[in-house]
N, C-alpha and C positions, 0 to 999 in steps of 0.2 A: 427486461428483468425476468419475465416469465419464461422466455426462450432459454435463458441460462439454466433455470431450475429444471426445465424439461430435458435439456441436454445432459445435465448431471444424472437424472434418473435413467436416461437411455444408456449412458456410458456404463453405469453399474450393471445394467441388464445385458450388455454386450461383452462383458469380460468372459474370457474363455477358460481360464485356469484359476486355481486357488492361489497360485503365486501372484498373479496379477491383482487379485482381490486384496492380498496382503499389502502389496505396494500402494495401491490406492487408499487402503484403510490407514496406512502409515501416514500418508500426506493429509488425510482427513483429520486424524488425531493431532497432527502437528498444527494444522490450521486452527483447530479448536483451542489448542493451548495458546497460540498467538492471539487469537481473538479474546481469550480470557485475560491474558496479560494486558492487552490494550484496554479492555473494558475496565479493569481494576485501576490502571494508571489514570485514565480519564476521570473515573469516579473519585479517586483520591484528590487529584488536582482540582476537580470541580467542587468537591466538598470544602477543600481549603479556601477556595475563592468565595464560596457562598457563606462560610462561617465568619468571614471578615467582619461584617457589621456586628455580630454577636460578640466577637472578641474585643472589638473596639469599645462596645458599650460597657464591657467589664473593666477595661483598663484606662479608658479616657475620662477625663473630668467633664461632666455635662455642661460646665460653664465655659468650656473652650470655644473660641470663636469659629473654629472650623469643624466642629463636631457634626453639624448637619450635612456637610459634604461627604463624610465618611460613614454615615449610618446606612447607606445603601451599597450593594456590591459594585455598582457602576456609578460613575459621576453623573448625577442628575440633579438639577436645581429646580425644585418645585416652589421656591420662595417660602412664603409663610405657611403654605399648605402642608409642608412636610411634617410639621409637628402635629397637625390636626388629623391627617390621614396617613401617618407614618406606616402603620402596620399594613394598610392596603397597598401602599407603594412597595413595601418589602415583599409581600406575597406576589404582587405583579412582577417584580424583578426576578424573584426565584422561579416563578412559572416560566417566564420568558427564557431565562438562562437554561433551565432544565430541558425545555422543549428544543432549544438549539443543540444542546449536548446530545439529546436522544436522537435527533435527525442525523447529525454528523457521525455519531458512534455507530448507528445502524448501517449507514453507507460504508463506513470503513470496515466493519465486520463482514459485510457482504463481499467487499473487495477481497479480503483475505480468503474467504471461503471459495470464491471463484478462481482466484489465482492459484491457490494450493491444489485445487482439483485439476487445473490444466497442467501444473507441474507434475502431478501424479500421472497424468496421461502421457506426458513426454517421457517420464521415467520408465513407464511400462514399455513404450516403443523402443527406447534405448536399450532396456534390458533384453528385449526380444532380439534386437539387431546384433547385440554382442554375442549371441549364441548361434548366429548364422554360420553354417558350414562346419561347425565343430563335430557334428555327428557323422560327417561324410568321410573325413580322412583324406588321404592323398589319392585314393582311388576314385575321385570324383569324375563325372562325365561332363564335358563342356556343353554337349548338346543332348538334351533329353526330351522325351515326349512330355508335353505339358502335364498330362494326368499323372505322370510318375515323378514329377519334380516337386518333392515335398518341401524343399527349401524355398522354392519360388512361392508356394502357397503361404508359408510363414512370412516371407518378405512382403508379399502382397497384402496380407492382413496388417502388418506393421505400417505399410504405406497408407492404407485406409485409416488406421488409427492416428497416424501423423497428420493427415488432412483434417480429421475431426478435431484434433487438438489445436491446430492452427486456426480453424474456423471459430472455435470457442474463444481463443485468444483475441480474434478480431471482434467478436461480440463484446468482450470486456473492454476493448479499446474504444469502440463506438459508444459504449454505455458510460464510461468514466472519463473520457477525454476532456470534455468541457469542465467537469468537476475538478480535474487536476489543474486545468488552466487557471481557474479562479482561485483555487487553494494556493497554488504556487505564487501567483501574482500578489494575492492578498497577504500571503505569509511574509514575503519580502518587505511589504509596507508595514505590516503589523509588527514584525520583529524589530525593525528599525525604530518605529514610533514607540514601541514598548521600552526599548533600550534607552531612548532619549528621555522618556518620562521617568524611568528608574534612576537615571543619572541626575536629572534635575532635582528630583525629590529623594536623593539618596540619604539625606539626613532624617527622613521620616520613616519610622518603622511601619506605619500604616501603608505607605506606598510600596514598600518592599513586600508586605503581605499581599498586596493587590497584584503586583506585576510579576512576582516570581513564579507562581503557578501558571499564570497566563502565558508567559514567555516559554516556559518549559513545555506546556501542552502544545503550543504552536510548533516548536521545533520537533517534538515527538511525532506529531501528526504528519509533518512534512517528511521526516525520516521514514516513517512507517510506509507512506506511499512510495517513496523512492526505493525502499528495500524490497517491497513486493514486486515492483517493476523490474528490479535487478534480478530477482529470483526467476521471474518469467523469462527474461532475456537469457540467463545462464542455462536454464533447463532446455530452452529451444535450441541452443547451440550445442548442448551436450549430445543431442541426438546424432549429429554429424560425426562427433568424435566416437560415438558408439559404433557407427558404421566402419570407421577406420580400425577400431579395436577388434571387430569381428573377423572371422575367417572368410571374408568375401571372395578371396582368391580360390577357394575350394567350392565355389558355386557355379551354376551353369551360366552360359552367356545371357540367357533370358533374365536371370536374377541380377546379374551385374548391370544390365541396362536399367532395371528398375531402381537399383541402388544409386546409379548415376543420376537418375531423374530426381531422386530425393535430395541429392547433393547440390542440385541447381539452386536450391533455396538457401544455401549456406550463407550467402552474402546478404540475405534478407531475413534476419531473425525476427521472431515475434517481439514486439515492443509496445510499451504503453507510453503515450505521448500526452503532453499538455496542450490541447487544442491544435494538434498537428504542428506545433511550433518548435518544440524541443522534446527530446527523448528523456523519460524519467529513468534515473539510475542513481547509484551512490555518488558517481561523479557529478551528476546534476544537483544532488543535494548539497555537496560541497560548494558548487558554483553559486547556488542560491544563497547559502549562508555567507559566502564571501561577498556577494553583491549586497546583501543586507547590511553587513558590517561596513561596507563602503558608504552606503546611504546613511548609516548611523554616524559615521565619522563626519560626513558632509553636513548633516543636520546639526551635529554637535558643534562644529566649527561656526556654522551660521548663527546658532543660538548664542555662542560665546561672543562673537563680534557684535551681535545685536544688543547683548546685555552691556557691552562696553560702551 
């Protein structure tokens, strides 16, 4: 984690132009807005989940047989102790849920900060490569002395920036890979189980209040991870399109060789994976949701047969 923050500080100090600073600042501001939206959404769904016991206390008859089950945010059965130590149990449940939310929210906000920074680095490299050869014109020289080849100097700087961005992306992959693995696997199980509970208890307004924010936050977090991974994937591949869009044919032979060296990475874009098992992307999100729905249908069928 510290390595990533140190790299961010170094990257800001190595920017050579005001235009590069504006590009990186744009991605920083965009990441800030994404983090704010994510934080607000998680807080809203979390508060809706935590307020459930208070809402039920207002609208539920205290003589109902199942009221003790719904007085807590989660289903916990403390027997006869719930009436005696009810407020202690509520405080304990709130602290546990808020701690869980704080940890996961912090991890996800760090993810968007790191990913958007890398996307900004790739954008700077791509912007520089698109300008290659445009100031030379048709009177370019194929063979130049290295000290006089200004285009080569610019390409070499972009080449080094590209390597730094790829190394940063690899750091993010090693840092979050296992997190994505557990989140993706648990999300499939949790979404299916939450759907089953919601269908089984669809006639109860209390269960709808319980499962609606829970299921929506699970889907939103999963989409959030896959969306950030998709952005990293897209920005890493856009660099190679920028090479093609530039006037590479008006550069020296030395410069073309360096551009060809960068293109060798075209078939190996930067990716975020879940435990090295599958690549996160919007397509992966759709696959996980479809799989969750399949599990939901299977469990629903099994529950119906068992009830019959």
